[in-house]
C-alpha positions as semicolon CSV with decimal commas, in nm:
position;residue;x (nm);y (nm);z (nm)
1;M;9,400;9,408;7,818
2;Q;9,739;9,505;7,680
3;L;9,957;9,704;7,919
4;H;10,218;9,961;7,823
5;Q;10,528;10,088;8,000
6;Y;10,644;10,448;8,011
7;Q;10,951;10,628;8,139
8;F;10,930;11,004;8,196
9;E;11,151;11,263;8,360
10;K;10,888;11,449;8,563
11;V;10,631;11,335;8,818
12;T;10,364;11,540;8,637
13;D;10,417;11,326;8,325
14;Y;10,298;11,023;8,525
15;L;10,023;11,185;8,736
16;H;9,734;11,418;8,656
17;H;9,764;11,572;9,002
18;R;9,888;11,931;9,009
19;E;9,972;12,188;9,276
20;P;9,844;12,238;9,534
21;Y;9,737;11,870;9,552
22;L;10,046;11,704;9,401
23;M;10,220;11,535;9,694
24;V;10,512;11,355;9,523
25;D;10,814;11,583;9,478
26;R;11,048;11,334;9,314
27;I;11,088;10,975;9,211
28;V;11,383;10,803;9,377
29;S;11,351;10,469;9,192
30;I;11,099;10,257;9,003
31;G;11,122;9,877;8,996
32;D;10,899;9,624;8,825
33;R;10,665;9,603;9,128
34;S;10,789;9,875;9,363
35;I;10,863;10,245;9,379
36;E;11,035;10,490;9,609
37;T;10,945;10,858;9,607
38;A;11,019;11,159;9,823
39;K;10,835;11,462;9,956
40;L;10,995;11,755;10,137
41;V;10,749;11,908;10,384
42;S;10,811;12,278;10,322
43;G;10,556;12,413;10,566
44;N;10,403;12,614;10,281
45;E;10,148;12,344;10,193
46;F;9,797;12,492;10,194
47;F;9,680;12,264;10,478
48;I;9,974;12,305;10,719
49;P;9,863;12,634;10,886
50;G;9,535;12,477;10,998
51;H;9,680;12,142;11,111
52;F;9,751;12,217;11,398
53;P;9,790;12,595;11,453
54;G;10,105;12,658;11,653
55;A;10,221;12,296;11,614
56;P;10,225;12,229;11,239
57;I;10,233;11,866;11,125
58;F;10,181;11,696;10,790
59;P;9,832;11,534;10,814
60;G;9,792;11,157;10,814
61;A;9,533;11,186;10,536
62;M;9,796;11,356;10,319
63;M;10,043;11,077;10,401
64;Q;9,781;10,833;10,271
65;E;9,747;11,044;9,957
66;L;10,125;11,058;9,917
67;T;10,143;10,677;9,919
68;T;9,854;10,639;9,672
69;Q;10,004;10,900;9,437
70;S;10,334;10,711;9,453
71;A;10,152;10,388;9,366
72;G;9,983;10,577;9,082
73;V;10,323;10,661;8,937
74;L;10,411;10,289;8,944
75;I;10,086;10,200;8,765
76;A;10,144;10,470;8,501
77;A;10,502;10,351;8,448
78;K;10,455;9,973;8,447
79;F;10,084;9,879;8,423
80;N;9,937;10,141;8,192
81;P;9,640;10,038;7,971
82;N;9,669;10,356;7,760
83;S;9,855;10,298;7,430
84;E;9,938;10,669;7,432
85;Y;9,959;10,859;7,759
86;N;9,942;11,233;7,826
87;T;9,871;11,381;8,170
88;H;9,878;11,741;8,046
89;D;9,538;11,711;7,875
90;P;9,271;11,586;8,120
91;H;9,059;11,448;7,833
92;F;9,333;11,265;7,641
93;N;9,355;10,928;7,816
94;E;9,092;10,657;7,786
95;Y;9,167;10,534;8,140
96;A;9,213;10,717;8,470
97;L;9,488;10,536;8,656
98;G;9,522;10,447;9,022
99;V;9,178;10,537;9,155
100;L;9,156;10,457;9,527
101;V;8,895;10,188;9,600
102;K;8,992;10,065;9,946
103;V;9,214;10,145;10,242
104;N;9,282;9,819;10,422
105;S;9,487;9,960;10,707
106;A;9,685;10,263;10,812
107;R;9,906;10,304;11,116
108;Y;10,073;10,630;11,216
109;K;10,368;10,597;11,451
110;S;10,503;10,952;11,456
111;F;10,469;11,296;11,300
112;A;10,612;11,469;10,995
113;R;10,690;11,838;11,038
114;P;10,806;12,121;10,814
115;G;11,165;12,055;10,711
116;D;11,124;11,675;10,712
117;E;11,185;11,475;10,397
118;L;10,941;11,187;10,366
119;L;11,078;10,877;10,192
120;V;10,794;10,665;10,057
121;S;10,830;10,295;9,972
122;V;10,541;10,124;9,793
123;A;10,521;9,757;9,693
124;L;10,267;9,597;9,462
125;N;10,158;9,277;9,638
126;E;9,924;9,140;9,373
127;T;9,681;9,230;9,099
128;V;9,344;9,056;9,091
129;S;9,067;9,138;8,841
130;G;9,212;9,482;8,768
131;V;9,257;9,576;9,135
132;F;9,612;9,657;9,248
133;D;9,687;9,565;9,609
134;F;9,967;9,773;9,766
135;S;10,152;9,807;10,094
136;A;10,353;10,116;10,177
137;S;10,560;10,289;10,439
138;I;10,689;10,639;10,499
139;K;11,017;10,709;10,675
140;V;11,170;11,027;10,812
141;A;11,544;11,017;10,885
142;G;11,538;10,637;10,865
143;K;11,250;10,598;11,112
144;T;10,918;10,453;10,993
145;I;10,640;10,696;11,078
146;M;10,354;10,536;10,882
147;R;10,253;10,203;10,727
148;N;9,945;10,136;10,521
149;A;9,780;9,894;10,279
150;F;9,537;9,997;10,008
151;Q;9,389;9,910;9,671
152;L;9,375;10,108;9,349
153;T;9,214;10,038;9,012
154;N;9,201;10,190;8,666
155;I;8,865;10,316;8,542
156;K;8,735;10,468;8,221
157;S;8,814;10,840;8,230
158;S;8,457;10,919;8,128
159;L;8,338;10,796;8,470
160;L;8,522;11,088;8,633
161;T;8,357;11,350;8,416
162;T;8,005;11,207;8,406
163;A;7,763;11,323;8,675
164;N;7,603;11,034;8,861
């Protein structure tokens, strides 16, 4: 399969995710097999008031999502099977990119709170049979608060819209 590379200015040009589920605020850098992104925890995220009331923290599940969305940006930028790519029309692209297929590990060492900026580093370890194997970490103020490893793949977009 031929792969294409893209360079866009906005995160939403790489990802189909939109508010309130878009986790990546900005792209810090994109390499050939790595990416750094950032997320400022505003405290206004829809899930913060319920997690935990009176002691708001950014949920670990959303940290996982933040790392997978960051990896999705890398796939869209460097390993894109779509000869033309448009995230603003959900029916335009033949392939849906970066679909989560496995979480190998996740370790949470501390909390992220409103006002924290999360710096996400994701590395592509290998690609085997269309499965992208990643490792990632999230830091706050230079301190690692989370590490994980996961796998993503690209699938035909029609599989997302077809009822099973």
